[in-house]
C-alpha positions in Angstrom: 27.5 9.0 -5.1 24.0 10.5 -4.7 22.3 11.1 -1.5 20.8 7.9 0.0 17.1 8.3 0.9 15.8 6.2 3.7 12.0 5.8 3.9 10.8 6.2 7.4 7.3 4.9 8.3 5.8 8.3 9.3 6.4 9.5 5.8 3.6 7.2 4.5 1.4 8.2 7.3 0.2 11.4 5.8 -2.6 11.4 3.2 -1.6 14.9 2.1 2.1 15.3 1.5 3.9 18.6 1.1 6.4 19.1 -1.8 9.5 18.2 0.3 8.1 14.9 1.5 6.7 14.0 -1.9 10.2 14.4 -3.4 11.7 12.4 -0.5 9.2 9.7 -1.1 9.9 9.6 -4.8 13.6 9.4 -4.2 13.1 6.7 -1.6 11.1 4.7 -4.1 13.8 5.2 -6.8 16.4 3.9 -4.3 14.1 0.9 -3.4 12.2 0.0 -0.3 14.2 -2.2 2.1 12.6 -5.5 3.1 12.8 -4.5 6.8 10.5 -1.6 6.1 8.1 -3.8 4.2 8.1 -6.4 7.0 7.1 -3.8 9.6 4.3 -2.6 7.2 3.1 -6.1 6.5 2.7 -6.8 10.2 0.3 -3.8 10.4 -1.6 -4.6 7.3 -3.0 -8.1 7.8 -2.5 -9.6 4.3 -1.2 -13.1 3.9 2.2 -13.7 2.2 0.2 -15.1 -0.8 -1.9 -11.9 -1.0 1.2 -9.6 -0.8 2.9 -11.7 -3.5 -0.1 -11.3 -5.7 -0.4 -7.5 -5.2 3.3 -7.0 -5.8 3.4 -9.4 -8.8 6.1 -11.6 -7.1 6.2 -15.2 -6.1 6.0 -16.1 -2.5 9.4 -17.6 -2.9 10.8 -14.2 -4.1 9.4 -12.5 -1.0 11.0 -15.2 1.2 14.3 -14.6 -0.7 14.1 -10.8 -0.1 13.6 -11.6 3.6 16.5 -14.0 3.7 18.9 -11.6 1.8 17.6 -8.5 3.6 17.0 -7.2 0.0 15.8 -4.0 -1.5 12.8 -4.0 -3.8 13.0 -2.5 -7.2 11.4 0.9 -7.8 8.2 -0.5 -9.4 7.6 -2.9 -6.5 8.6 -0.2 -4.0 6.0 2.2 -5.5 3.3 -0.5 -5.2 4.2 -1.1 -1.5 3.9 2.6 -0.8 0.6 2.9 -2.7 -0.9 0.1 -0.6 0.5 1.6 2.6 -1.0 5.0 1.8 -4.3 3.4 0.8 -4.4 1.5 4.1 -3.7 4.6 6.1 -6.5 6.4 4.3 -8.9 3.5 4.8 -8.1 3.4 8.5 -8.9 7.2 8.6 -12.2 6.7 6.8 -13.3 3.6 8.7 -11.8 4.5 12.1 -9.7 1.3 12.6 -7.9 -1.5 10.8 -10.5 -4.2 11.4 -13.4 -2.2 9.9 -11.2 -1.3 6.9 -10.2 -5.0 6.5 -13.9 -6.0 6.5 -14.6 -3.5 3.8 -11.6 -4.7 1.8 -12.8 -8.3 1.9 -16.5 -7.6 1.2 -18.0 -7.7 -2.3 -18.8 -4.2 -3.3 -21.6 -3.2 -5.6 -20.0 0.2 -6.4 -16.9 -1.6 -7.6 -18.7 -3.9 -9.9 -19.4 -6.7 -7.4 -15.8 -7.5 -6.6 -14.1 -7.1 -3.3 -11.7 -4.2 -3.0 -8.8 -6.6 -2.2 -9.1 -7.9 -5.7 -8.1 -4.5 -7.1 -4.9 -4.0 -5.1 -2.7 -5.5 -7.8 -2.8 -2.5 -10.1 -2.3 1.2 -9.7 -5.6 1.8 -11.5 -7.3 -0.4 -9.0 -5.7 1.3 -6.0 -6.8 4.7 -7.4 -10.4 3.4 -7.8 -10.3 2.3 -4.2 -9.0 5.8 -3.1 -11.9 7.4 -5.1 -14.4 5.0 -3.4 -13.0 5.8 0.1 -13.3 9.5 -0.7 -16.9 9.0 -1.6 -17.5 7.0 1.6 -15.7 9.7 3.7 -18.0 12.4 2.2 -21.2 10.3 2.5 -21.7 9.7 -1.2 -22.6 6.0 -1.2 -24.3 5.7 -4.5 
């Protein structure tokens, strides 16, 4: 049996990860994120169950089943959860608090083609685009 990696919340708290924590994060994703971790995260990031289901490409019923069974997400879904968690942490850093970041996420954005950032959370490319936009905002490049 291989070593079981448990993802602890502080691991996703750092925007810059060192090699050791990156490999731990990768291994935790491969093992799958426990629903209990997701539930704690979901309480901090105020998306509805419907929104989370959309971002994770799952049905709301599937999320409810994970909760009931205290399930573990597959690696693809686990990676998406971590990507969103890390984006949220970065957004809070850039905007100073969760509420301001949530307002930005929900507002139509000219730099993103007139869509709201929330609409891009369902793909890794969209999440990367949001990270890039947050970096521009952080450095004062708004055009």
